[in-house]
N, C-alpha and C positions, 0 to 999 in steps of 0.2 A: 504494499499499499504506499503510495507516495505521501509526502509530508502534507501537501495541500488537501488531499482526500482525508487524511487522518484529522486535520484541523477542522474540516467541515463536519466529519463524523462526531468529533468531541463537542462542537458547537451545538449540534442538534440533540445531544444526549438528553437534556432536560425535557425535550418535547416528545421523545419516543413513547412514553407512557400515554400522553394525550392522543397521539396518533393511534395507539393500540385501542384506547377506549372508544374513540370515534369509529374505528373499524369494527370493534366488538358490537357497538350499538347498531351499526349498519349490517350486522350479520356477515361481515367479511372476515371469517375466522382465520383464513390463511394470512391475510395482512396483519390482523391483530396479533397472531402468534409470532410473526416475524418482528413486529414492532416491540413486543414485550421481550423477545430474545435480545434485540439490539439494546434495549434499555438496561437489561440486567448485565450486559457486558460493559456498560459505561463505568470507567474507573472513578469518576468524580461523583457518582451517585451516593448520597449518604444513606444511612440505615433506614430512616423513616421513608424516604423516597423509594428505596429498594423494596421495602415492605409493601408499599402501595402497589408497585409493579407486580410483586409476587402474589398479592391478593387478587389483583385483576387477572393475572395469568391463571390462578386457580379457578376463578369463575368461568373463564373461557374453557379450560380443560374439563370442568364439570359439565358445561353445556355440551361438550363433545363426547361426554360419557367416558372420558379417560380418567376414571376415578382415582386410581393409584397415583397417577402423576399430579392430580389435583390435591390429593392428600399431602404429597411431598411438598408442593408449593405452599399449602396452608401451614405445614409445620415450619417451613422456612419463614413465612410471614410471622408466625408466633415467636420464633427465635429472635427475629430482627426487632419486632415490636417490644418484646420483653427486655432486650438489651437497651433500646433507645427510649422507651416510654414507661417501662415497668410492667410487672406481671398482672397488675390489677387495673391498668388503664383501660377505659372503655373500648378503644380500638383493638387492644390485645384480646379482650374478652369476646368481642365480636368474632375475631378469628377463631377462638376456641369454640364458639357456638357454631360457626360455619363448618369446622372440622367435625363436630358432633353430628351435624346434619348429614355430612358426607358419609360418616361411618354408619349412620342410620340407613342411608341409601344402600350401602354395601351389606346391610343386615349384620353388621358387627356391633351388636347391641351393647355389649359390656364396655367397649371403647367409647361408644356414643354416650352412654350413661355417665362415665367418668368425666368426659369433656364438658358435657352440658351441666353437670352438677358443679364442676369447678367454676364455670362461667357464672352460674346462678349465685353461688356463694359470694362472689365478689362484684356482681353486677350493680350498676347504678339503677335507680328506680326506672328510668326510661327504657333500659334494655331488658328488664326482667320479663315482661309479658311474652316477648318472642321466645325467650329461652324456656319459659314455663309451657308455652304452646308445644315446643319441640319435645319437651319431657313428657307431656301428655300423649303426644303421638307415639313416642317410644313405649310408654307404659301400655298403651292400647295394642301396639304391635306385639308386645310380650304377653298379652292376655291378662294384664293386671287392670281390670276394668275399674274397680273402685279408686285406685290411685290415679288412673287416667282421668276419671271424672273430676276428682278433687283438683288435680293440676289444671285441667281445662277451665274449671270454674274460677280458680285463682287467677289464671291468665286473663280470662274475660273480665273479671272484676278490676284487675289492675289496668287493663286497657280502657275500661269504662271510666275509671277514676282519673286517668290522665287524658281523657277526651281524645282517644285515638281516632284516626279516620274510620269511617264506617266500614271500609274494606277490611281493615284489621279486625274489627269486631265481628264481622260476618265470617271470616275464616275460622276464628276460634269458636264462634257460635255453631258453625256447621260441624266442627270436630266434636263439640259437646253433644250435639244432636245425634251424631253417629254413635258416640259412646252410650248415650241413653237408649238408643234403639237396640244396642247389643245387650243391654241389661234386661230388656223386655223379652228376649228370645229364650 
């Protein structure tokens, strides 16, 4: 690579993540994957920026159903965010929640339970309902109907208390209805 091209590549480093996000939103997965790979190779990217790229890359890989690679990207996100922001920072805990969701998708329920419970123990009020919702879905998948109902009710109450958008309320309300329908069987 000549010096001029190297200079151009380094100058664009801060923008590769933005290019990847735009491509991701436009469902241009090939371009998004390439942009995220370029961003992660940028030497001047600090840990918080590298964690954002890694998190975005995980979302892309999950959408592509490349779950093992997505899990690795999320573990890297957690490592970077723990180093730069601390283990209990909301962004770090969101990554733990996302990893728990991914393990739920893979039907690795024990790992999902540990990650979601860790996130819930340290979550700020605003992040709790989503984690509670995921724990309710996990309990339901494991056949633990009473626990699932309790968690779904708690998630719904917390969403209601913080005036969540109606879409968020509806999602958990639908989960609760599914749980209640199972108890009637």
